[in-house]
C-alpha positions as CSV (number, residue, x, y, z in Angstrom):
1,M,-57.0,-52.3,-79.5
2,E,-55.5,-52.0,-76.1
3,N,-55.7,-48.6,-74.4
4,T,-52.3,-48.0,-72.8
5,K,-51.4,-44.9,-70.8
6,S,-48.2,-43.0,-71.5
7,I,-45.8,-42.9,-68.6
8,I,-44.0,-39.5,-68.0
9,T,-40.9,-39.4,-65.8
10,V,-39.4,-36.4,-64.0
11,E,-36.4,-36.4,-61.7
12,T,-34.0,-34.3,-59.7
13,T,-31.0,-34.7,-57.5
14,I,-31.1,-32.8,-54.2
15,A,-28.0,-31.8,-52.2
16,A,-29.4,-33.2,-48.9
17,P,-29.4,-36.6,-47.1
18,L,-32.2,-39.0,-47.8
19,A,-33.7,-38.7,-44.3
20,K,-34.3,-35.0,-44.8
21,V,-35.6,-35.4,-48.3
22,W,-38.1,-38.0,-47.2
23,F,-39.2,-35.9,-44.2
24,Y,-39.9,-32.8,-46.4
25,W,-41.6,-34.9,-49.1
26,T,-44.0,-36.6,-46.6
27,T,-44.8,-34.1,-43.9
28,P,-47.9,-31.9,-44.4
29,E,-46.3,-28.8,-42.9
30,H,-43.5,-29.0,-45.5
31,I,-45.8,-30.2,-48.4
32,I,-47.7,-26.9,-48.2
33,Q,-44.4,-25.0,-48.6
34,W,-43.2,-26.7,-51.8
35,N,-46.2,-28.2,-53.6
36,N,-46.8,-25.7,-56.4
37,A,-45.6,-25.3,-59.9
38,S,-45.4,-21.5,-59.9
39,A,-45.6,-18.5,-57.6
40,D,-49.3,-17.9,-58.6
41,W,-50.3,-21.3,-57.0
42,C,-50.2,-22.5,-53.5
43,T,-51.2,-25.5,-51.3
44,P,-53.1,-24.1,-48.3
45,H,-53.8,-27.5,-46.8
46,A,-52.3,-31.0,-47.0
47,S,-53.1,-34.2,-45.2
48,N,-51.1,-37.4,-45.5
49,D,-51.7,-40.9,-44.1
50,L,-48.5,-42.4,-45.4
51,Q,-49.1,-46.1,-45.4
52,G,-50.5,-48.8,-47.7
53,G,-54.3,-48.0,-48.0
54,G,-53.8,-44.6,-46.5
55,R,-55.1,-41.4,-48.2
56,F,-53.5,-38.1,-49.1
57,L,-55.1,-34.8,-50.0
58,Y,-53.3,-31.6,-51.1
59,R,-55.6,-28.6,-51.7
60,M,-54.1,-26.7,-54.6
61,E,-55.3,-23.1,-55.4
62,S,-54.4,-20.1,-57.4
63,T,-53.1,-17.4,-55.1
64,D,-55.9,-15.0,-56.3
65,G,-58.5,-17.6,-55.3
66,S,-60.0,-17.9,-58.8
67,M,-59.3,-21.6,-59.2
68,G,-58.5,-24.6,-57.1
69,F,-58.7,-28.4,-56.9
70,D,-58.0,-31.3,-54.6
71,F,-55.1,-33.5,-55.6
72,E,-55.8,-36.7,-53.8
73,G,-55.4,-40.5,-53.9
74,T,-54.6,-43.7,-52.0
75,Y,-51.2,-45.2,-51.2
76,D,-50.7,-48.6,-52.8
77,E,-47.2,-49.2,-51.2
78,V,-44.9,-47.2,-49.1
79,L,-41.3,-48.4,-48.5
80,F,-39.7,-46.1,-45.9
81,E,-37.0,-43.9,-47.6
82,K,-37.2,-46.0,-50.8
83,S,-40.4,-45.7,-52.7
84,I,-44.0,-44.5,-52.7
85,V,-46.6,-45.9,-55.1
86,Y,-50.1,-44.4,-55.2
87,T,-53.2,-44.2,-57.3
88,M,-54.8,-40.8,-57.9
89,D,-58.6,-40.6,-57.6
90,D,-58.8,-40.5,-61.4
91,S,-57.2,-44.1,-61.4
92,R,-53.8,-43.0,-62.7
93,K,-50.7,-44.6,-61.0
94,V,-47.7,-42.7,-59.7
95,T,-44.3,-44.3,-58.6
96,I,-41.7,-42.2,-56.7
97,L,-38.2,-43.6,-56.1
98,F,-35.8,-42.2,-53.6
99,S,-32.1,-43.1,-53.8
100,A,-29.2,-41.9,-51.7
101,D,-25.8,-41.1,-53.2
102,G,-23.5,-39.9,-50.4
103,H,-24.9,-36.6,-49.2
104,D,-27.2,-36.3,-52.3
105,T,-30.7,-37.8,-52.9
106,K,-32.2,-38.5,-56.3
107,I,-36.0,-38.5,-56.7
108,T,-37.5,-40.2,-59.8
109,E,-41.2,-39.7,-60.2
110,S,-43.1,-41.6,-62.9
111,F,-46.8,-41.0,-63.6
112,E,-49.5,-42.1,-66.1
113,A,-50.4,-39.1,-68.3
114,E,-53.9,-37.8,-68.4
115,Q,-55.7,-37.3,-71.7
116,T,-56.8,-33.6,-71.3
117,N,-53.4,-31.8,-71.5
118,A,-50.4,-32.3,-73.7
119,E,-47.8,-34.6,-72.3
120,E,-45.1,-31.9,-72.5
121,L,-47.4,-29.6,-70.4
122,Q,-47.8,-32.3,-67.8
123,R,-44.1,-33.0,-67.7
124,A,-43.3,-29.3,-67.3
125,G,-45.8,-28.9,-64.5
126,W,-44.7,-32.0,-62.5
127,Q,-41.0,-31.0,-63.1
128,A,-41.7,-27.5,-61.8
129,I,-43.2,-28.9,-58.6
130,L,-40.2,-31.2,-58.2
131,D,-37.8,-28.3,-58.8
132,N,-39.6,-26.2,-56.2
133,F,-39.3,-29.1,-53.8
134,K,-35.5,-29.2,-54.5
135,R,-35.2,-25.4,-53.8
136,Q,-37.2,-25.8,-50.5
137,V,-35.1,-28.6,-49.2
138,E,-31.8,-27.1,-50.1
139,S,-32.6,-23.7,-48.6
140,N,-33.5,-25.1,-45.2
């Protein structure tokens, strides 16, 4: 029996040009501003070597300091202002597509589900981070 991983997809459309969206998505000083699913989490540090074979690390912590983890992986492919494909350190794949539509930019993020948490919980968490990204970009 083949062990296939479920793919979860989240998306949003941002009222901002593609160049701005890409910059906010890929620049560590902006990543630390938007990379959290709720107000009780934060990203105090981010590093990003945005190229094939490059690594990223986002330190995610609860604001009270009681929990934290490193979200990290390796870029498989980066196509400037088009797509990012990476493999997380737990071997799951993620694909992010960026598409411009006039002044708006659509982001579609698909990732392999992990086996610990329910898929709906994973979808909600990743969507919340994407929604927070949208708010951050549109407010600046």
